[in-house]
C-alpha positions, 0 to 999 in steps of 0.5 A, a space after each residue: 499500500 503506497 500512500 501518496 500526499 497530494 497536498 503537503 500544505 494541508 499537513 501543516 494546516 492540520 498540525 496548526 489546528 491541533 496547537 490549541 489542544 496542546 495549550 489546553 492540556 498544559 495550561 487548563 483543567 478539563 471543563 465543557 469549554 476545553 472539550 468543545 475547543 478540542 472537538 472543534 480542533 480535532 474536526 478541523 484537523 481531520 478535514 485537513 488530513 483528508 485533503 492532504 491524502 485524498 481528492 474527492 470533492 463529495 467526501 471533502 464537502 461531507 467532512 467540511 459540513 461535519 466540521 462546521 456542525 462540530 463547530 456549532 455544537 462546540 459553540 453551543 457547549 461554550 455558551 452553556 458553560 457560561 450560563 449553565 442553562 439552555 436558552 431556547 433561542 440559542 437552541 433554535 439558532 443552532 438547529 437552523 444553522 445545522 439544518 442549513 449546513 446539512 442541506 448546503 453545498 459550501 464548497 461549490 457555492 460561495 453564498 452558501 459558505 458565506 452564510 455558514 461563516 455568518 452563522 459561525 460569527 454570530 455563534 462566536 459572539 453569542 458564546 463568548 459575550 460573557 468573557 466581557 464580564 470577567 475581563 473586558 480587556 481580554 475579551 476585546 483582545 480575543 475579539 481582535 485576534 478572532 476578527 483579524 484571523 477571520 479577515 485573513 481567512 476571508 481575504 484568502 491571500 494567495 499564500 500557501 500558508 494562509 490557513 496555517 497562519 489563520 490557525 496561529 493568529 486565533 491562538 490568543 483568542 482561544 487562550 483568552 476564552 479559556 482563561 476567562 472560563 478558568 477565572 469564571 469558574 474560580 470566582 463561582 467556586 
């Protein structure tokens, strides 16, 4: 069996997707948010690993959809970590987002991908809003790095390492989120 790497840069992208899990392992205790971030990072890494070794657009699109749905579930879990209760509006929003993602073809139609990105941004803003109650400076810094990485991703610079750079740019936002959750848990104990 001969395994051929079709897109070596995707291996680098998969590796940089997993950097937040290392950060979590060494710096934070296990809670709902760390599990959510790990699930999201793992799903993105699987997507990039598939792209590195295979070139089937149908399967790639299904893995992409699974990754997006995992991100919605992760954002829902993060929101739950802050409130420790379920919000019916939030549940309906994520159900709508998941249903749209399932019926869409984001790798074929740009407007489908844009709508998925909009749902993701709304989910991020909702699930991380409570960070501002812990430390406004950390919240604004996290939003800055998340926005910077999102804009860098959307602009789609022609650099081969674009996705890897985006994964690295968003690291401070992950750290700010995890630090805020850790301090919220400590203050509520």
